[in-house]
KEKE-3310 file (N, C-alpha, C; in steps of 0.2 Angstrom, whole numbers, plus 5000, padded with zeros to 4 digits):
npx = (5398:5402:5414:5422:5434:5432:5443:5453:5446:5447:5461:5464:5458:5459:5465:5460:5446:5448:5448:5448:5451:5440:5435:5442:5456:5452:5440:5438:5437:5427:5416:5412:5398:5388:5383:5376:5371:5367:5356:5354:5344:5330:5331:5338:5328:5320:5313:5312:5308:5312:5325:5341:5352:5364:5370:5383:5383:5379:5382:5377:5376:5363:5360:5370:5366:5354:5356:5365:5355:5347:5344:5355:5352:5342:5349:5358:5350:5345:5356:5362:5350:5352:5365:5364:5361:5369:5380:5390:5400:5400:5401:5406:5402:5411:5420:5414:5411:5407:5395:5402:5396:5392:5405:5409:5398:5401:5413:5411:5401:5407:5407:5413:5418:5421:5428:5426:5432:5425:5412:5394:5386:5397:5405:5395:5391:5405:5408:5396:5401:5413:5409:5401:5409:5416:5408:5401:5396:5406:5417:5431:5438:5445:5455:5458:5458:5454:5455:5447:5445:5438:5429:5426:5432:5432:5442:5441:5442:5449:5465:5479:5474:5477:5475:5482:5492:5484:5481:5491:5494:5485:5488:5499:5494:5489:5479:5473:5478:5470:5471:5479:5477:5469:5455:5447:5429:5417:5402:5391:5378:5369:5379:5395:5412:5429:5444:5462:5468:5478:5490:5502:5505:5506:5509:5513:5511:5520:5520:5534:5542:5541:5538:5532:5534:5521:5517:5529:5536:5527:5523:5514:5502:5497:5491:5478:5469:5457:5440:5425:5415:5410:5408:5410:5421:5423:5436:5438:5442:5444:5430:5425:5412:5405:5391:5393:5390:5384:5377:5373:5361:5356:5358:5370:5369:5377:5376:5383:5385:5372:5371:5369:5378:5383:5388:5401:5406:5420:5429:5445:5459:5474:5484:5474:5470:5465:5466:5461:5449:5443:5444:5435:5424:5422:5421:5408:5401:5400:5393:5380:5376:5373:5363:5363:5363:5372:5368:5354:5351:5355:5348:5335:5336:5339:5326:5317:5322:5318:5305:5303:5307:5296:5284:5288:5288:5275:5268:5273:5268:5254:5252:5255:5244)
npy = (5465:5465:5454:5442:5430:5414:5409:5421:5429:5419:5420:5433:5437:5428:5429:5440:5436:5424:5411:5395:5380:5369:5359:5352:5361:5364:5366:5381:5388:5395:5410:5424:5434:5442:5454:5451:5440:5425:5413:5396:5389:5385:5379:5368:5361:5358:5368:5377:5388:5403:5402:5409:5406:5411:5418:5420:5407:5405:5396:5393:5389:5384:5380:5369:5362:5357:5349:5339:5333:5325:5309:5297:5294:5304:5315:5315:5317:5328:5337:5335:5340:5353:5356:5354:5367:5382:5386:5400:5398:5391:5396:5391:5394:5399:5389:5376:5359:5349:5337:5322:5318:5330:5336:5327:5327:5340:5340:5333:5338:5350:5361:5374:5375:5384:5387:5396:5406:5415:5422:5420:5431:5441:5438:5439:5452:5458:5452:5459:5471:5470:5465:5473:5485:5479:5477:5489:5503:5511:5525:5532:5548:5563:5573:5583:5578:5584:5588:5599:5608:5596:5596:5586:5591:5590:5595:5599:5601:5608:5600:5607:5618:5622:5613:5605:5614:5622:5612:5610:5623:5623:5612:5617:5626:5619:5609:5594:5581:5569:5562:5565:5571:5558:5552:5540:5536:5530:5524:5524:5518:5533:5543:5548:5541:5546:5541:5535:5528:5519:5511:5519:5530:5546:5556:5569:5580:5593:5606:5610:5608:5594:5578:5577:5570:5571:5567:5563:5576:5585:5577:5566:5570:5578:5570:5559:5544:5541:5549:5556:5563:5579:5591:5598:5607:5616:5621:5635:5645:5662:5672:5686:5687:5678:5674:5673:5666:5678:5681:5669:5663:5653:5636:5624:5608:5593:5575:5561:5545:5542:5549:5566:5580:5597:5608:5620:5633:5640:5654:5657:5667:5676:5679:5677:5671:5657:5645:5651:5656:5642:5638:5646:5641:5629:5632:5639:5629:5621:5629:5630:5618:5617:5626:5639:5651:5662:5669:5669:5675:5688:5691:5691:5700:5712:5713:5715:5727:5735:5735:5740:5753:5756:5755:5766:5777:5776:5780:5793:5799:5798:5806:5818:5820)
npz = (4454:4470:4479:4490:4492:4502:4506:4506:4515:4526:4528:4531:4542:4551:4564:4571:4571:4578:4571:4564:4553:4549:4539:4524:4515:4501:4501:4503:4492:4488:4485:4495:4494:4500:4512:4522:4537:4543:4552:4553:4559:4557:4544:4547:4553:4543:4536:4522:4515:4518:4518:4518:4510:4503:4511:4524:4536:4552:4567:4582:4599:4601:4588:4586:4597:4594:4583:4588:4595:4587:4579:4572:4558:4555:4557:4547:4536:4538:4538:4525:4517:4519:4514:4501:4496:4489:4499:4505:4516:4532:4550:4566:4582:4597:4598:4598:4597:4583:4575:4568:4556:4550:4546:4539:4528:4523:4518:4508:4500:4498:4506:4516:4532:4546:4562:4576:4591:4597:4606:4601:4599:4599:4588:4579:4578:4575:4562:4555:4554:4548:4536:4531:4529:4519:4509:4506:4496:4485:4479:4469:4470:4462:4471:4487:4505:4520:4538:4546:4561:4565:4556:4541:4525:4509:4495:4479:4462:4446:4439:4445:4452:4465:4476:4483:4489:4496:4505:4512:4518:4526:4536:4541:4549:4558:4556:4549:4538:4528:4516:4499:4483:4477:4483:4492:4494:4504:4506:4521:4528:4531:4529:4523:4522:4521:4513:4511:4495:4496:4505:4507:4515:4521:4509:4499:4483:4478:4467:4459:4470:4473:4480:4497:4513:4523:4536:4542:4541:4548:4559:4568:4573:4563:4554:4548:4546:4542:4539:4542:4528:4527:4521:4503:4495:4480:4471:4461:4447:4447:4439:4430:4426:4432:4443:4460:4476:4488:4499:4505:4509:4500:4500:4493:4487:4485:4477:4482:4480:4484:4495:4501:4503:4510:4497:4492:4481:4477:4473:4466:4467:4463:4478:4487:4503:4505:4513:4525:4522:4521:4533:4539:4533:4539:4553:4551:4547:4558:4566:4560:4562:4575:4575:4572:4559:4550:4539:4538:4551:4549:4538:4546:4555:4547:4540:4551:4556:4544:4545:4557:4554:4544:4551:4559:4550:4546:4558:4559:4548:4552:4563:4558:4550)
capx = (5396:5409:5415:5429:5435:5432:5451:5455:5443:5451:5469:5466:5453:5460:5468:5455:5440:5449:5446:5451:5447:5438:5435:5448:5457:5451:5431:5438:5438:5419:5415:5407:5395:5383:5386:5372:5372:5360:5357:5350:5340:5324:5333:5339:5322:5316:5309:5317:5305:5314:5332:5344:5357:5369:5374:5387:5378:5382:5380:5379:5375:5356:5360:5373:5362:5347:5360:5367:5349:5345:5347:5361:5349:5339:5354:5362:5346:5346:5362:5361:5345:5354:5371:5362:5361:5376:5382:5397:5403:5397:5406:5404:5405:5413:5424:5410:5411:5401:5394:5406:5392:5393:5411:5410:5395:5403:5419:5409:5397:5412:5404:5418:5416:5426:5427:5428:5432:5422:5404:5389:5385:5403:5407:5390:5392:5411:5407:5392:5405:5418:5406:5398:5415:5419:5402:5398:5396:5413:5421:5437:5438:5451:5454:5461:5454:5457:5450:5447:5440:5434:5425:5429:5432:5435:5443:5440:5443:5453:5472:5484:5470:5480:5472:5488:5495:5480:5479:5498:5493:5481:5492:5504:5490:5488:5474:5475:5478:5469:5474:5480:5477:5464:5451:5442:5424:5413:5395:5390:5372:5367:5385:5401:5419:5435:5451:5467:5467:5483:5492:5509:5508:5503:5513:5509:5514:5520:5523:5541:5547:5541:5534:5534:5529:5518:5518:5537:5538:5524:5522:5509:5496:5495:5488:5474:5469:5450:5437:5418:5415:5405:5408:5415:5422:5425:5441:5437:5446:5439:5428:5421:5405:5402:5387:5396:5386:5386:5374:5373:5354:5355:5363:5370:5371:5380:5375:5388:5383:5365:5371:5369:5382:5384:5395:5403:5410:5425:5433:5452:5462:5481:5485:5469:5471:5460:5465:5458:5441:5441:5443:5428:5418:5422:5417:5402:5397:5398:5388:5374:5374:5370:5356:5364:5364:5374:5365:5347:5351:5357:5342:5330:5338:5338:5319:5315:5325:5314:5298:5302:5306:5290:5280:5290:5285:5268:5266:5275:5262:5247:5253:5255:5237)
capy = (5463:5463:5448:5440:5423:5412:5409:5427:5430:5416:5422:5440:5440:5422:5431:5444:5432:5418:5407:5388:5379:5362:5356:5352:5368:5364:5369:5387:5392:5398:5416:5427:5439:5445:5456:5449:5434:5420:5408:5392:5384:5383:5376:5361:5358:5356:5374:5381:5395:5408:5400:5415:5401:5415:5423:5416:5404:5406:5391:5394:5384:5382:5375:5363:5356:5354:5344:5334:5328:5322:5302:5298:5295:5310:5321:5313:5319:5335:5340:5333:5344:5360:5357:5355:5374:5383:5390:5401:5395:5392:5397:5387:5399:5397:5383:5370:5352:5347:5329:5320:5319:5336:5337:5321:5329:5346:5339:5328:5343:5355:5367:5376:5375:5387:5388:5403:5404:5420:5420:5421:5438:5445:5436:5441:5459:5459:5451:5463:5477:5469:5464:5481:5489:5476:5477:5496:5506:5516:5526:5537:5555:5567:5578:5582:5578:5587:5588:5606:5609:5591:5596:5583:5595:5587:5600:5597:5607:5606:5600:5614:5624:5623:5610:5602:5619:5624:5607:5611:5629:5621:5608:5622:5629:5615:5606:5587:5579:5563:5560:5570:5569:5553:5551:5535:5538:5524:5525:5519:5521:5540:5547:5547:5541:5546:5538:5534:5522:5515:5512:5521:5534:5553:5559:5575:5582:5600:5606:5614:5604:5586:5573:5577:5565:5576:5564:5564:5582:5589:5574:5561:5575:5582:5567:5555:5539:5541:5554:5559:5568:5584:5598:5598:5613:5615:5627:5637:5651:5668:5675:5692:5687:5672:5675:5670:5667:5683:5680:5662:5659:5647:5630:5620:5600:5587:5568:5557:5538:5542:5553:5573:5584:5603:5610:5628:5635:5644:5657:5657:5672:5675:5683:5676:5667:5651:5642:5655:5655:5635:5637:5650:5637:5625:5635:5641:5622:5619:5634:5628:5611:5619:5629:5646:5652:5669:5673:5670:5680:5695:5694:5692:5708:5717:5714:5718:5735:5737:5733:5745:5759:5756:5757:5773:5781:5776:5784:5800:5801:5799:5812:5824:5821)
capz = (4460:4475:4483:4493:4493:4509:4508:4508:4522:4532:4529:4533:4549:4556:4570:4573:4573:4581:4566:4563:4548:4551:4534:4520:4512:4495:4501:4503:4485:4486:4486:4499:4489:4503:4518:4528:4540:4543:4557:4549:4564:4554:4539:4549:4556:4537:4533:4518:4511:4520:4519:4515:4510:4500:4517:4529:4541:4559:4571:4590:4604:4600:4582:4587:4602:4590:4578:4594:4599:4581:4578:4567:4552:4554:4557:4541:4530:4538:4535:4518:4514:4520:4511:4494:4494:4488:4505:4504:4521:4538:4556:4572:4587:4604:4597:4599:4593:4579:4574:4563:4550:4548:4545:4532:4522:4521:4514:4502:4495:4497:4510:4520:4539:4550:4569:4580:4598:4600:4607:4594:4599:4598:4582:4574:4577:4572:4556:4552:4553:4543:4529:4529:4525:4511:4502:4506:4490:4486:4473:4470:4466:4462:4477:4494:4510:4526:4544:4550:4567:4566:4550:4535:4520:4504:4491:4473:4456:4440:4441:4447:4455:4471:4482:4488:4492:4502:4511:4515:4522:4533:4540:4544:4553:4564:4553:4548:4532:4528:4510:4494:4476:4476:4489:4492:4497:4506:4509:4527:4531:4528:4529:4518:4524:4515:4516:4505:4491:4497:4513:4507:4520:4519:4505:4495:4478:4479:4462:4459:4475:4473:4486:4503:4518:4528:4543:4544:4541:4552:4565:4569:4575:4557:4549:4551:4541:4539:4542:4539:4523:4529:4516:4499:4492:4474:4470:4454:4444:4447:4432:4432:4424:4436:4449:4465:4482:4492:4506:4508:4509:4496:4502:4487:4489:4479:4478:4482:4482:4486:4501:4500:4507:4506:4492:4491:4475:4480:4467:4469:4465:4467:4484:4491:4508:4504:4519:4530:4521:4522:4541:4541:4531:4544:4559:4550:4546:4565:4569:4557:4565:4582:4575:4570:4553:4551:4534:4540:4556:4547:4535:4550:4558:4542:4539:4557:4554:4538:4547:4562:4550:4541:4557:4561:4545:4546:4564:4558:4544:4555:4567:4554:4548)
cpx = (5402:5408:5422:5428:5434:5439:5455:5453:5447:5458:5469:5463:5454:5462:5462:5449:5441:5447:5450:5447:5446:5438:5441:5449:5453:5443:5432:5439:5432:5421:5410:5404:5389:5386:5382:5373:5366:5362:5352:5346:5334:5325:5334:5333:5318:5311:5313:5314:5308:5322:5337:5351:5364:5373:5378:5382:5382:5379:5382:5377:5366:5356:5363:5370:5357:5350:5362:5360:5345:5348:5350:5357:5345:5344:5358:5357:5345:5350:5362:5356:5348:5361:5369:5362:5368:5378:5389:5401:5398:5402:5402:5406:5407:5417:5420:5412:5405:5400:5398:5404:5393:5399:5411:5405:5398:5410:5416:5406:5400:5408:5409:5415:5421:5424:5428:5427:5428:5415:5400:5388:5391:5405:5401:5391:5399:5411:5403:5397:5410:5415:5403:5403:5417:5414:5400:5399:5402:5414:5427:5435:5444:5451:5459:5457:5458:5452:5453:5443:5436:5428:5429:5427:5436:5436:5444:5441:5449:5461:5475:5481:5473:5477:5477:5491:5491:5479:5486:5498:5489:5484:5498:5501:5487:5482:5478:5473:5475:5472:5475:5480:5471:5462:5446:5436:5419:5407:5393:5383:5369:5373:5390:5408:5425:5440:5455:5465:5472:5486:5500:5512:5505:5508:5509:5514:5514:5523:5529:5545:5546:5536:5537:5531:5527:5519:5526:5539:5535:5522:5515:5503:5494:5492:5483:5472:5462:5446:5430:5419:5410:5404:5413:5415:5425:5429:5440:5441:5441:5436:5424:5414:5401:5398:5389:5390:5388:5383:5375:5367:5353:5361:5363:5372:5374:5378:5380:5386:5377:5365:5373:5373:5383:5390:5396:5408:5413:5430:5439:5455:5470:5481:5479:5470:5465:5460:5460:5451:5439:5440:5436:5423:5417:5418:5410:5396:5396:5392:5381:5372:5370:5364:5357:5366:5365:5369:5357:5346:5352:5350:5336:5331:5337:5330:5316:5316:5319:5308:5297:5302:5300:5285:5281:5287:5277:5265:5267:5268:5255:5247:5253:5248:5233)
cpy = (5461:5456:5447:5433:5421:5412:5415:5430:5426:5419:5428:5441:5432:5424:5435:5440:5425:5411:5400:5385:5370:5358:5356:5359:5369:5367:5377:5391:5395:5407:5419:5433:5443:5448:5454:5442:5431:5414:5402:5387:5381:5378:5369:5357:5356:5362:5378:5386:5401:5407:5404:5410:5405:5419:5417:5413:5403:5400:5392:5388:5381:5378:5369:5358:5353:5348:5339:5329:5324:5314:5303:5298:5302:5316:5321:5317:5326:5340:5341:5339:5351:5361:5357:5361:5376:5388:5392:5398:5395:5392:5394:5392:5395:5390:5377:5364:5351:5340:5328:5320:5324:5338:5333:5325:5335:5345:5336:5334:5350:5362:5369:5377:5379:5387:5394:5402:5410:5418:5422:5428:5442:5443:5439:5448:5461:5457:5455:5469:5476:5469:5470:5484:5485:5478:5485:5499:5511:5519:5531:5542:5559:5573:5578:5582:5580:5587:5595:5607:5603:5591:5592:5587:5592:5592:5596:5603:5604:5605:5607:5619:5626:5620:5607:5608:5621:5620:5608:5617:5626:5617:5612:5626:5625:5610:5598:5585:5572:5559:5566:5567:5564:5551:5545:5536:5531:5527:5520:5523:5527:5545:5544:5547:5542:5544:5537:5528:5518:5515:5514:5526:5542:5558:5564:5578:5590:5603:5612:5612:5596:5584:5575:5572:5570:5573:5565:5571:5587:5585:5570:5565:5577:5578:5563:5550:5539:5547:5555:5563:5573:5589:5596:5605:5613:5622:5629:5643:5656:5670:5680:5692:5681:5676:5670:5672:5672:5683:5675:5659:5653:5641:5625:5613:5597:5580:5564:5550:5537:5547:5561:5576:5591:5604:5617:5628:5640:5646:5657:5663:5673:5681:5681:5670:5661:5647:5645:5654:5648:5634:5640:5645:5631:5626:5638:5634:5621:5623:5632:5621:5612:5624:5637:5647:5660:5673:5674:5675:5686:5696:5695:5699:5713:5718:5716:5725:5738:5739:5740:5752:5761:5758:5765:5778:5782:5780:5791:5803:5802:5805:5818:5825:5824)
cpz = (4465:4478:4484:4494:4500:4511:4511:4515:4528:4533:4533:4540:4553:4563:4574:4576:4576:4577:4565:4557:4550:4545:4529:4517:4506:4496:4502:4497:4483:4487:4491:4495:4493:4510:4524:4530:4541:4548:4555:4553:4561:4548:4541:4551:4549:4533:4529:4514:4512:4520:4516:4514:4506:4505:4520:4534:4548:4564:4577:4594:4603:4593:4583:4592:4600:4586:4582:4596:4594:4583:4572:4559:4550:4553:4551:4535:4532:4536:4528:4514:4514:4515:4503:4492:4494:4493:4504:4510:4528:4545:4562:4577:4594:4604:4598:4595:4588:4577:4569:4556:4546:4544:4538:4527:4520:4516:4508:4498:4495:4499:4516:4527:4543:4557:4573:4588:4602:4601:4600:4593:4596:4590:4576:4571:4574:4565:4552:4551:4548:4536:4526:4526:4519:4506:4502:4499:4491:4478:4474:4466:4466:4466:4483:4499:4516:4531:4547:4555:4567:4560:4544:4528:4514:4498:4485:4468:4452:4443:4441:4449:4462:4477:4486:4492:4498:4507:4516:4520:4528:4538:4543:4549:4559:4562:4551:4541:4532:4521:4504:4487:4475:4483:4487:4496:4498:4509:4515:4529:4528:4529:4525:4523:4519:4518:4510:4501:4491:4504:4512:4512:4517:4515:4500:4489:4479:4472:4463:4465:4474:4478:4492:4507:4523:4536:4546:4546:4547:4559:4565:4569:4569:4552:4553:4546:4537:4542:4538:4534:4526:4524:4510:4496:4485:4472:4462:4452:4445:4440:4434:4430:4427:4442:4454:4471:4486:4498:4509:4511:4507:4498:4495:4490:4483:4481:4477:4484:4486:4493:4499:4505:4505:4502:4491:4485:4477:4475:4471:4465:4468:4472:4489:4496:4509:4510:4525:4528:4522:4530:4543:4539:4536:4550:4558:4550:4554:4568:4566:4560:4572:4581:4573:4563:4552:4545:4536:4546:4554:4543:4540:4554:4553:4541:4545:4557:4549:4542:4552:4559:4547:4546:4559:4557:4545:4553:4562:4554:4548:4560:4564:4551:4554)
residu = (MET:LYS:LYS:ILE:SER:VAL:LYS:ASP:PHE:PHE:ASN:THR:LYS:LYS:LYS:GLU:PHE:SER:LEU:SER:LEU:ILE:THR:HIS:PRO:GLN:THR:MET:GLU:LYS:ASP:ILE:THR:ASN:GLU:PHE:LEU:HIS:ARG:PRO:GLY:LEU:ALA:PHE:SER:GLY:TYR:PHE:GLU:ARG:PHE:ALA:TYR:LYS:ARG:ILE:GLN:ILE:LEU:GLY:GLU:THR:GLU:ILE:SER:PHE:LEU:GLN:SER:LEU:LYS:ASP:GLU:ASP:LEU:TYR:ASN:SER:ILE:LYS:GLU:VAL:PHE:VAL:TYR:ASP:ILE:PRO:CYS:MET:ILE:ILE:THR:LYS:GLY:LEU:SER:ILE:PRO:SER:GLN:VAL:GLU:TYR:LEU:ALA:ASN:GLU:MET:ASN:ILE:PRO:ILE:LEU:SER:SER:ARG:LEU:THR:THR:ASP:LYS:LEU:TYR:HIS:ALA:LEU:ARG:ARG:TYR:LEU:GLY:ASP:VAL:PHE:ALA:PRO:SER:LYS:THR:ILE:HIS:GLY:THR:PHE:VAL:ASP:VAL:TYR:GLY:VAL:GLY:ILE:ILE:LEU:THR:GLY:LYS:SER:GLY:ILE:GLY:LYS:SER:GLU:CYS:ALA:LEU:ASP:LEU:VAL:GLU:ARG:GLY:ARG:ARG:LEU:ILE:THR:ASP:ASP:VAL:VAL:LYS:ILE:ILE:ALA:LYS:ASP:ASP:TYR:LEU:ILE:GLY:THR:SER:THR:ASN:ASN:TYR:GLY:HIS:PHE:MET:GLU:VAL:ARG:GLY:VAL:GLY:LEU:ILE:ASP:VAL:GLN:ARG:MET:TYR:GLY:ILE:GLN:ALA:VAL:ARG:LYS:GLN:LYS:ARG:ILE:ASP:VAL:GLN:ILE:GLU:LEU:MET:PRO:TRP:LYS:ASP:ASN:MET:ASP:TYR:GLU:ARG:ILE:GLY:LEU:THR:ASP:ASN:PHE:VAL:ASP:ILE:LEU:GLY:VAL:LYS:ILE:PRO:ILE:ILE:TYR:LEU:PRO:VAL:THR:PRO:GLY:LYS:ASN:VAL:ALA:VAL:VAL:ILE:GLU:VAL:VAL:ALA:ARG:ASN:HIS:ILE:LEU:LYS:ILE:TYR:GLY:TYR:ASP:ALA:ALA:LYS:GLU:TYR:THR:ASN:LYS:LEU:GLN:LYS:ASP:LEU:GLN:ASP:LYS:ALA:LYS:LEU:ARG:LYS:THR:VAL:ILE:GLU:ASP:ASN:GLU)
# end
């Protein structure tokens, strides 16, 4: 199960979310294990049946105003009932002040409380995006990821098949490299994002030459950090007895983290310009998105031509009779 400690969250996002710590530092030893957020207004009023206590608790003006309206004894009891649960942390928005009893009980019961100067809505949406990235399903695969005419194409195939050389050829032709050798794939809703597994830069291994820095060699316009994955191309050695797709009427798909994307099995032979073929794949994918399928268009025209010829033959036969 994925998790992030409250301490790591605070240290890495302190500036972005305008965070400050209200409770003692030792309260930040807890872990965040859920990507969703919760506003505990009903819990403070005594209703716990649907209390999502495993989530980060967000307290805005409504919750703080309610707590400030309670008498001291009622406030103490209300807070203590909520803090009995194993809450990962609470965040107070707009830099609002909290009653002293809340801070006291949080320290006593080891509940970290953070304060943010952001508004409730802004913090809520920013946190959801951040936690969505942290807890999104992910995997790494061996491959090379390139941006061709805005289409994210991931090149796979056995080691030495020529993925890096093909990507280098595409970069020479003005396309963009996202990452070489290992691709980290993150599932977001119904699409996939591909990125590098490290922050070393856009290095590429070219057999016989060694490592090259694509960004330094070709410029910042030749690289990008991440991209949506649209198509997978599996590079494979040519085999005479293999039945390769000739027309393109059959679409093949691969399932990655529950998301299906088109996959093309592309045979590689010496002298074949694979980079040009990949550009054709990208252009064809764009046409399909806009509703034009060349294979179907050709088949429809062929069928119409056959039907017209059949009608003509029938007419000639009837005239001869």
